[in-house]
matplotlib code that plots the C-alpha trace (Angstrom):
import matplotlib.pyplot as plt

x = [10.1, 10.3, 13.0, 14.3, 14.7, 16.7, 19.0, 19.5, 20.5, 23.0, 24.4, 25.3, 27.1, 28.7, 30.2, 31.5, 33.2, 34.6, 36.0, 37.6, 39.2, 40.4, 42.1, 43.6, 45.0, 46.2, 47.5, 45.6, 43.4, 39.8, 37.1, 33.7, 30.5, 28.0, 25.5, 22.2, 19.4, 16.3, 12.7, 11.6, 8.9, 11.0, 11.0, 14.8, 15.0, 11.9, 13.6, 16.9, 15.2, 12.8, 15.7, 18.2, 20.6, 24.1, 25.5, 28.1, 25.4, 23.3, 26.3, 26.6, 23.0, 23.3, 26.4, 24.5, 21.4, 23.0, 23.8, 20.1, 19.3, 22.4, 24.6, 27.7, 27.6, 31.1, 32.9, 31.8, 33.3, 36.5, 37.0, 37.4, 40.6, 41.7, 40.7, 42.9, 41.5, 43.5, 43.3, 42.2, 42.4, 42.0, 38.4, 37.4, 34.3, 33.7, 31.8, 28.7, 27.7, 24.9, 25.6, 28.6, 29.4, 31.1, 29.3, 30.5, 32.2, 33.0, 36.4, 34.5, 32.7, 35.9, 37.6, 34.8, 34.4, 37.9, 40.4, 43.7, 42.9, 43.2, 41.1, 38.3, 38.4, 38.1, 35.1, 33.4, 34.2, 32.4, 29.3, 29.3, 29.4, 27.4, 25.7, 22.0, 21.5, 23.0, 21.2, 17.9, 18.7, 18.7, 22.1, 25.0, 28.5, 28.7, 30.8, 34.2, 36.5, 38.5, 41.7, 40.4, 39.7, 36.2, 35.6, 36.3, 32.8, 30.0, 27.5, 24.1, 21.0, 17.9, 15.7, 12.6, 14.5, 15.5, 11.8, 10.9, 13.5, 12.9, 9.1, 8.0, 6.0, 6.3, 6.9, 6.2, 9.2, 8.8, 8.8, 12.0, 14.7, 16.5, 13.3, 11.4, 8.4, 5.0, 2.7, -0.6, -3.9, -7.5, -10.9, -12.3, -12.8, -12.6, -16.4, -15.6, -13.2, -14.6, -12.3, -12.8, -12.6, -9.2, -7.6, -9.1, -7.8, -4.3, -4.5, -5.3, -1.9, -0.2, -2.2, -1.3, 2.4, 2.2, 0.3, 2.3, 5.7, 7.4, 6.3, 7.5, 10.9, 11.5, 11.9, 15.6, 15.6, 13.4, 15.0, 18.3, 16.9, 14.0, 14.6, 12.5, 10.7, 7.7, 7.4, 4.2, 3.6, 0.2, -0.3, -3.2, -4.7, -4.8, -7.8, -8.4, -7.5, -3.8, -3.0, -6.2, -5.6, -2.0, -3.4, -6.2, -3.7, -1.8, -4.9, -6.1, -2.6, -2.0, 1.0, 1.9, 2.2, 4.9, 4.6, 7.9, 7.9, 9.7, 10.2, 12.4, 14.1, 15.1, 18.0, 19.9, 23.2, 25.0, 24.6, 22.1, 19.1, 20.6, 21.6, 18.1, 16.4, 18.8, 17.7, 14.1, 15.1, 17.3, 14.5, 11.9, 14.0, 13.6, 9.9, 6.8, 6.1, 4.8, 6.8, 4.8, 6.4, 3.8, 4.6, 7.4, 8.6, 10.3, 12.7, 12.4, 12.1, 13.9, 17.7, 19.0, 21.8, 25.0, 25.8, 27.4, 28.3, 24.8, 23.4, 26.0, 25.1, 21.4, 21.8, 23.9, 20.9, 18.6, 21.0, 21.3, 17.5, 17.2, 19.4, 17.9, 14.3, 15.3, 17.1, 14.2, 12.7, 9.2, 6.3, 7.2, 4.6, 5.4, 2.6, 2.8, 0.3, 2.1, 3.7, 5.6, 7.6, 9.1, 12.6, 12.4, 14.9, 12.5, 9.5, 11.2, 11.7, 8.0, 6.2, 2.9, 1.9, -1.6, -3.6, -6.1, -8.4, -10.9, -14.2, -16.7, -20.4, -21.4, -18.4, -19.2, -22.7, -21.4, -19.0, -21.9, -24.0, -21.2, -20.2, -23.6, -23.5, -25.8, -27.2, -28.3, -30.6, -30.5, -33.4, -35.9, -34.7, -31.2, -30.7, -27.4, -27.4, -27.7, -24.8, -22.7, -23.5, -23.0, -19.9, -16.6, -15.0, -13.0, -13.7, -11.6, -13.6, -16.9, -15.9, -15.0, -18.4, -20.4, -18.2, -19.1, -22.8, -23.1, -21.5, -23.9, -26.8, -25.5, -25.1, -28.7, -29.9, -31.3, -32.0, -31.5, -28.4, -29.5, -29.0, -27.9, -25.1, -23.9, -23.8, -21.9, -19.4, -19.0, -18.3, -15.6, -13.9, -14.0, -12.3, -9.5, -8.7, -9.3, -12.2, -15.4, -18.6, -21.4]
y = [-21.1, -24.9, -26.9, -27.9, -24.2, -23.5, -26.4, -25.1, -21.7, -23.1, -25.5, -22.4, -21.0, -24.3, -24.5, -20.9, -21.5, -24.8, -23.2, -20.5, -23.0, -25.1, -22.1, -21.1, -24.4, -25.4, -22.0, -22.1, -19.7, -19.5, -21.1, -20.0, -21.8, -19.7, -18.1, -16.9, -15.3, -17.0, -15.8, -19.0, -17.5, -17.9, -14.9, -14.6, -14.4, -12.3, -9.7, -9.9, -9.4, -6.7, -4.7, -5.5, -6.9, -7.1, -10.7, -9.8, -8.7, -11.7, -13.9, -11.7, -12.2, -16.0, -16.0, -14.1, -16.3, -19.7, -19.9, -19.4, -22.6, -24.9, -24.4, -26.3, -25.2, -23.5, -26.0, -29.0, -27.4, -26.3, -29.8, -31.2, -29.2, -29.3, -32.8, -32.5, -29.2, -26.1, -22.4, -20.8, -17.1, -16.1, -17.3, -15.0, -15.9, -16.0, -18.0, -16.6, -16.6, -19.2, -20.4, -22.8, -23.0, -20.4, -17.1, -15.2, -11.9, -9.3, -11.1, -14.3, -12.6, -10.9, -14.2, -15.9, -13.2, -11.7, -14.1, -12.2, -9.6, -6.3, -4.2, -6.7, -7.0, -3.2, -3.4, -6.0, -3.9, -0.9, -3.1, -4.1, -0.5, 1.4, -1.3, -1.6, -4.2, -2.0, 1.1, -0.7, -1.9, -5.6, -6.4, -4.7, -5.2, -5.6, -2.9, -4.1, -2.9, 0.2, -0.7, -4.0, -4.4, -3.3, -6.4, -8.7, -7.7, -10.3, -9.9, -9.3, -10.1, -8.4, -11.0, -9.8, -10.4, -13.9, -14.8, -12.9, -14.4, -17.9, -18.0, -14.9, -13.6, -10.3, -10.2, -7.4, -6.2, -7.4, -4.8, -5.1, -3.0, -3.3, -2.1, 0.2, 0.8, -0.7, -0.9, 0.9, 0.3, 1.2, -0.1, 3.5, 5.5, 9.2, 9.4, 8.5, 11.5, 14.9, 17.8, 21.5, 22.7, 24.4, 21.3, 19.2, 21.5, 21.2, 17.5, 17.8, 19.5, 16.3, 14.1, 16.4, 16.1, 12.3, 12.1, 14.7, 15.2, 12.7, 14.6, 17.9, 16.4, 15.9, 19.6, 20.4, 23.4, 22.2, 18.7, 20.4, 22.7, 20.8, 17.9, 14.9, 14.3, 15.9, 16.8, 17.6, 18.5, 17.6, 19.5, 19.8, 18.2, 14.5, 12.7, 15.1, 12.7, 13.1, 9.4, 8.4, 11.0, 9.6, 6.1, 7.1, 9.0, 5.7, 3.8, 6.3, 6.6, 2.8, 3.3, 1.5, 3.7, 2.9, 4.5, 5.1, 3.8, 6.5, 4.2, 2.0, 4.8, 7.2, 5.8, 7.0, 5.8, 8.4, 7.7, 4.9, 7.1, 7.9, 4.2, 2.9, 5.5, 5.1, 1.5, 2.6, 5.3, 3.0, 0.4, 3.0, 4.7, 1.7, 1.1, 3.0, 3.9, 6.9, 7.4, 8.7, 10.1, 10.4, 12.7, 13.9, 16.6, 13.8, 13.4, 16.7, 19.1, 22.4, 22.2, 23.3, 25.6, 23.6, 23.3, 19.8, 16.9, 15.4, 18.6, 18.6, 15.1, 15.7, 18.7, 16.5, 14.0, 16.9, 18.0, 14.5, 14.2, 17.5, 16.4, 12.9, 13.9, 16.5, 13.8, 11.3, 11.0, 10.0, 11.3, 11.9, 13.1, 14.3, 14.7, 16.8, 18.1, 21.4, 23.1, 25.4, 22.4, 21.9, 23.2, 26.2, 24.6, 21.7, 24.0, 25.9, 22.6, 21.5, 21.8, 22.1, 22.6, 21.4, 22.2, 19.7, 21.7, 20.6, 20.1, 22.9, 22.1, 21.3, 19.0, 17.3, 16.7, 14.9, 12.9, 11.8, 10.8, 8.8, 7.1, 5.4, 1.6, 0.1, -2.5, -0.2, 2.8, 5.9, 6.1, 8.9, 11.0, 11.5, 14.8, 14.6, 18.3, 19.2, 16.9, 18.4, 22.0, 21.3, 19.1, 20.2, 16.8, 15.4, 12.5, 10.0, 10.8, 10.5, 7.0, 6.0, 7.3, 5.3, 2.2, 2.4, 3.0, 0.2, -2.3, -1.3, -1.9, -5.3, -6.3, -5.5, -7.0, -3.6, -2.6, 1.1, 3.1, 5.1, 8.8, 8.2, 5.8, 8.5, 11.1, 8.8, 8.1, 11.8, 12.3, 9.6, 11.4, 14.7, 13.1, 11.8, 15.4, 16.6, 18.7, 19.5, 18.6, 21.1]
z = [-1.4, -2.0, -0.2, -3.7, -4.6, -1.5, -2.3, -5.8, -4.5, -2.0, -4.6, -6.7, -3.7, -2.9, -6.4, -6.2, -2.8, -4.1, -7.2, -5.1, -2.7, -5.6, -7.1, -3.8, -2.7, -6.2, -7.0, -10.3, -12.2, -11.0, -13.0, -11.7, -12.8, -14.8, -12.5, -13.9, -11.9, -13.4, -13.1, -11.4, -9.1, -5.9, -3.5, -3.6, -7.4, -7.7, -5.4, -7.3, -10.7, -9.5, -8.0, -10.8, -8.2, -9.5, -9.5, -6.9, -4.5, -5.3, -4.1, -1.0, -0.2, -0.6, 1.6, 4.3, 4.1, 4.1, 7.9, 8.6, 6.8, 6.8, 9.9, 8.7, 5.1, 4.9, 7.2, 5.1, 1.9, 3.6, 5.1, 1.6, 1.3, 5.0, 6.1, 9.2, 10.1, 10.9, 10.8, 7.5, 8.1, 4.5, 4.5, 7.3, 9.4, 13.1, 15.7, 17.3, 21.0, 20.3, 16.7, 16.9, 13.2, 11.0, 10.4, 7.3, 7.6, 5.0, 4.5, 3.6, 0.8, -0.3, -0.5, -2.4, -5.0, -5.2, -3.7, -3.3, -6.0, -4.2, -6.6, -6.6, -2.8, -2.6, -5.0, -2.8, 0.3, -1.4, -2.0, 1.7, 2.7, 0.1, -2.1, -2.7, -0.1, 2.6, 1.5, 1.7, 5.2, 4.1, 5.4, 7.2, 8.5, 12.2, 13.9, 15.1, 17.8, 17.0, 15.1, 13.7, 10.0, 9.0, 6.9, 9.9, 11.0, 10.7, 7.8, 9.4, 7.4, 8.7, 10.3, 8.4, 5.2, 6.2, 6.4, 3.3, 1.1, 2.3, 2.5, 0.7, 3.7, 5.4, 9.2, 11.6, 13.7, 17.2, 20.0, 22.1, 23.6, 20.2, 18.4, 20.8, 18.5, 18.2, 15.1, 16.1, 14.3, 14.8, 13.7, 13.7, 10.6, 9.8, 10.6, 14.2, 14.5, 15.4, 14.7, 14.0, 10.4, 10.8, 12.2, 9.5, 6.8, 8.3, 8.1, 4.4, 3.9, 5.2, 2.8, -0.1, 0.7, 0.8, -2.5, -4.5, -2.9, -5.1, -8.2, -6.7, -5.9, -9.7, -10.1, -10.7, -8.4, -5.5, -5.2, -4.4, -1.7, 0.0, 2.3, 1.4, 4.6, 6.3, 10.0, 11.8, 15.5, 17.0, 20.3, 22.7, 25.8, 26.3, 24.8, 22.0, 19.2, 18.4, 18.5, 16.7, 14.0, 13.4, 13.2, 10.8, 8.6, 8.2, 7.4, 4.9, 3.2, 3.3, 5.6, 8.8, 11.8, 14.4, 17.8, 19.6, 23.1, 25.1, 28.1, 26.0, 24.1, 26.9, 28.9, 31.9, 30.2, 28.2, 24.5, 24.8, 23.8, 20.4, 20.0, 20.7, 18.6, 15.7, 15.3, 14.7, 12.2, 10.2, 10.0, 9.1, 6.4, 4.1, 4.9, 4.0, 7.6, 9.6, 12.8, 15.7, 18.9, 21.6, 24.6, 22.5, 24.9, 26.9, 24.0, 22.1, 25.0, 25.6, 26.0, 29.4, 30.4, 30.7, 34.4, 34.5, 32.3, 32.4, 31.0, 28.2, 27.2, 27.4, 25.0, 22.7, 22.6, 21.6, 18.9, 17.6, 17.5, 15.8, 12.9, 12.7, 12.3, 9.7, 7.7, 7.9, 4.4, 5.4, 7.4, 11.1, 13.6, 17.1, 19.7, 22.9, 25.4, 25.6, 22.6, 25.0, 26.2, 22.8, 21.9, 19.6, 17.2, 16.7, 16.2, 13.4, 11.5, 11.5, 8.2, 10.1, 13.7, 14.4, 17.6, 18.9, 21.2, 23.7, 21.7, 21.9, 22.8, 19.2, 18.7, 22.0, 20.9, 17.8, 19.9, 22.2, 19.2, 17.6, 20.8, 21.6, 20.9, 18.3, 20.6, 23.5, 23.2, 25.4, 27.8, 26.9, 29.9, 28.4, 26.7, 24.8, 23.9, 27.6, 28.4, 25.7, 26.8, 30.5, 30.8, 29.2, 28.5, 25.6, 23.2, 25.1, 28.3, 26.5, 25.2, 28.8, 30.1, 27.4, 28.1, 31.8, 31.3, 28.7, 31.1, 33.8, 31.3, 30.4, 34.1, 34.6, 31.4, 30.5, 26.9, 27.8, 28.8, 31.8, 32.5, 36.1, 34.9, 32.5, 35.3, 37.6, 34.9, 34.2, 37.9, 37.7, 34.8, 36.7, 39.7, 37.5, 36.6, 40.2, 38.9, 40.8, 39.1, 39.4]

ax = plt.figure().add_subplot(projection="3d")
ax.plot(x, y, z, "-o")
ax.set_aspect("equal")
plt.show()
């Protein structure tokens, strides 16, 4: 967005605010300037036109955006009418902890668009609670203390949308305590993944849902009875491809995959787990994301018998999560090493439960073959079929073994990967699991 374009948008808002203030202080009828959303190629107007944004919500969006660009915008206009300063409660607005100028509240927008007209103010309030901008997670009204007017809350414009509306560029949410999820990607392809046929067929069910569920939900009967989302449980030992599969699904389906960081979500403070997780769900609901919960039994585990207040609140967390994942409209994948750890109420709500087993000898042979680097050849003494038959290890362990052996070859300036390096690396993997190598 060009600087001139930004100035044009805020000049429109300045005229609207000026007209409202003139009407208020002179006790005269309001004369608003004509506002037209033009197809001028700017990100803001492109968004407004594409989404058929009502004019009132367009003004709300401008009001929320202006403090991010021009700090003293509102004060400079108000000063024309109150040159000596003074309290102007009708305009609303608050001061932030860092930002020292006025930040608009719901009352600010109500004043600009409706003045003292009660019906119009209620109409604006509805837009700030249930309008398109709120439903899409673009902006929200900050919660206020109990007993205070709802519209006295600050209008919060999502930071991603600030950048998007000003520059036209998409930004990735930053991992933080407020957003405890990370975008996960991979350079691997489906060819690098080795699964048995039954597991692969179950994955195809997920792809079919993603590709055809929208069409199915047009049915008059089913759309009333079927919830829009899809829930899958991946269970099996570590290193069998659960996370890689979730990431490859996202890549294949052109969806970003966000992995929930359980260390950031789970809190010792009552109610904080739901609060932290809700932020992720709200963000994801308006994005084309796959949510992936690894080691999900830490969050979605079995409920306990209530023996004290801690147990009661822990069970409340599980009940909240149960309802929240059921309401999520997109693809949600939970991963657990042990299916038996999962609460039965969760298991009943999964559309598919997919077992990732330790690879059999034939699958291990394929993993060995796919893992070898292009730049280093196995020495003639290496027998991959023998390694696959003899050592019961998973795909992640095989990659670790090849990684170790390849580094040894590089350190020796050796063109071959040596069998004794592979055996030593296998021994290391066995020690990790406290297993004895024959």
